[in-house]
N, C-alpha and C positions, 0 to 999 in steps of 0.2 A: 910051541914054535911061533914064531915071528907071524902074524898075519897083518898086512898093510891094509891101511883103512882106505873104502874106497866110496864111492859117491853112489849111494842105495836111495830109492826112493824114500827112507826113513829120515834121511838128510832133508829133504825137500820139505817134509811133512814138519820135521824139527825147525828149521828157518821159517817157513809160513806160520806155524802155530805162535812161535815168540814174538814174532813181527805183529801179527794182530794183538795178542794180548797187550804186549806193549802199546801200541797206538791206543787201546780199549782203556787202558790205566790212565792214559793222558787226560783223558775226559772226567774221569772220578778225583776230585781233589785230595780225599783224603789217602788215596793211594799213591797219587803223584807225589806227594810231598817225601813218600819214602825214600826215593832216590832224588839225585839230581838227575840234570838233563844229560849230562853226559856219564852218568851212573847208570841210566836206563839203558844206555845207548851199549854200554860195556855189559850189563844183566842178560840184553839179547846175545852175546856172543856166548857167554856161561853158558844160558840157557839152551843154546842151539847144540852146543857139544855136548853137555850133559845127555840131552834127549837122543842125539845121535850115538852117543857111546854107551850109555847105559838103558834109553829108552826112557817112558813114561814113569817108572818108579826111580830111577836116579834123579830125575830132573822135579818130579812131584818133591821127594824129599828135601831138596835144596829149597824148594819155594816155601813148604812148611817153616823150614828153617828159617827163610829171612822173614816169615810172619812171625814166627815167635819172637825173634831177636827185635823185631820192630816194636810188637807189644812191649816188650818189658824195658825198651828205651823210653816210650812213651810215658810209661808209670810213672808218676811223681814229677814229669818231666818240669812243668813250673817252677817246683820247687828249686830243683835242680838247676834249673836256669837261675834262679835269683841267687843261688848261693855260687853260682861261676862253674859246675860240677857237670853241667850238660853238656852234649854232643853241640858241635859247631854244626851251622847252618841250621838251626832249627832241629836239628836231630835227624836232617835227610842225609843220606850215605852217599858218598863219591865214587870214583871207580877207585881209590887208592883203599878206601873201606873193603869196598867188595873183594877186592884181590886178596887184600890182607887176610881176609878169613877165608876165601876159597881159592886160592892158588893151588895147594895142596890137593884139595878134593880134584880140582880140574885136571892137574896132572895123573892123579891116580885114574881117573875115569879114561883117560886116553889109555893110559897103559892097559886098563882092563880090557879097551878094545883091541888092543894090540896083540893082548893074549899072550905076553911075551911068558909069564909063569901061571900057574894056575889060576884062574879068576879070582877066587875065592881069597887069595892073600892080599890082591890089592883093595878087593870090596870091604873087607875088614879095616883096611886103612884108611879108606873112603869115609866109612861110615863114623870111624873114631875122631877124623879129622874134624866134621862138623859136630859130633858130641862135644868134643873139647872146645870148642869157639863157643855155643850155645851156653855149655856149662861157664864158661869166662864172661860171657854178656851178661848173664843173670847176676852171677856174683857182683860184677863190678856196679851193674846200673841199680840193683837191689841195693848194695853196701853203700853207695853214694848217698841213695836218699835216707834209709833206714837203719844204716849200720851205727852203733848208738856209741861203738868204742872201737877205734881203727888204731892196727898196731902195723908195722913194719914188719914183713915177714922176716926178714935177714935180723933183726935185733929184738923184735917184741918191743920196741918202746914206741908209746903213742904219738901218731900222726894225724894230722888232718885228713879227713876223708879225701878221695881222690887223689891222694898222694901215690906216686909211681911205688908197685910193692906192697902198698896196704892191703890188709887183709880184716875182716870183722868177723864176730858170731854171725852174725844174720846174712851176709854175704857168702859167708862159709856154705851154709842151709840153702839159700838159692843156687849156690853152683851144684850141689847136689841135685836140688830137684831140675835144673837144665840140663846136667848129663843124664837124668832118669827120662825125661821126656823125649829128649831126642835118642834116647837108646831105643826107647818104645816106637818112634816112629821109623826108625831106620830097619829094626826087626819085623816090623809092621809089613814094610815094602818088601823086604828082602827075605822073608822067612825061612824059607829053605833052605836058604844059605847062611844067614845070620843068626839064626835062635840058638845056637849052643855057644855062641861066643858075645851072648848078649852081656854078660856078667862082666868079662873083661872089656868090651866097648865102653860100658858104665864106669868101670873102675878107672881106666886111663883117661877116659874124658874128664871125669873129675880130678884126679892126680894131676893132668895137665896145666889146670888152674893155677894150682898152687906152684908149678914151675913157672908160668906165665909171670906170678906174681915176685917170684924168686928173680926172674931176669929183669923186671921192670925195676927192684930195689938194688940188686949189684951190680948190673951191667950198662943198663939204658943210659944212664947219665953221663955214661964215660966216652960214648960215641953220639955224635950228633946225628949221624944219619939213621940210627936205630932207633926209628919212628913207631911209635905202638903199631902202624900197619906191620913194621919189619916185625916186632915183638910176635904179633898173633900168626905171621907166617911161622916163624920158629917153633911157637907153640903148636899151633897144628900139624907142622912137620914131623916134630919130636914125637908129638902123642900117636901119629900115623904109624911112626918107625918102633916105636914099643909095640904097639898093636900087632904089628905084621911079624914082629921077630916073635913075640908070644906064642902068636897063632899058629908060625911055623914049626912049632914044639909041639903043638896041641893037634895037627892035622895026622 
């Protein structure tokens, strides 16, 4: 049944907590550099909605996701920067990076709060969207730095590291690790709901990285508006839809 969102005390807590933590983060240079100034503003919006819709578990699971993604981005950063393979702005994420990764989860969190269908369905999609994105981040960042041989996923011909649609053995194993870690995080925070769907979330999260590489190789260069952030949104959305569809047959 549809349940409209009303402003309850938890929303005031969500706003106040996120505002306070973001203000505090600006005093710690290492944390401040994780996002641009506008990126922090948008992170406040995302964090407030996540807490208001899913409580501290949904909020903290995404904080862990951002933390793990930031760590793997910084690994070997000097070398990636030297080779021209690093993230722009010294690795600081802007609003476009944030929403490219989190827009799907953001929308699913709202749908969970609205309770349009059994919450478990959208919660599985929520968890899978972030699992898929962390798997992609691990694979991309590790592959660019330590991938010994990189191949285009559509033709398997050798291409330089960092090419859209490129994969490597090292990057693939890193994607498996990223998917596994984020699955563990989501299952830990939503144990009662997600425990029996852990394998599904893990597998779809990993397979979605291959889909992202395929889109990058086969489609991205054909449309100027299909940026990396749009590809990320497509990846997380498709991953969530696959997991939701599969889970609907298992419930």
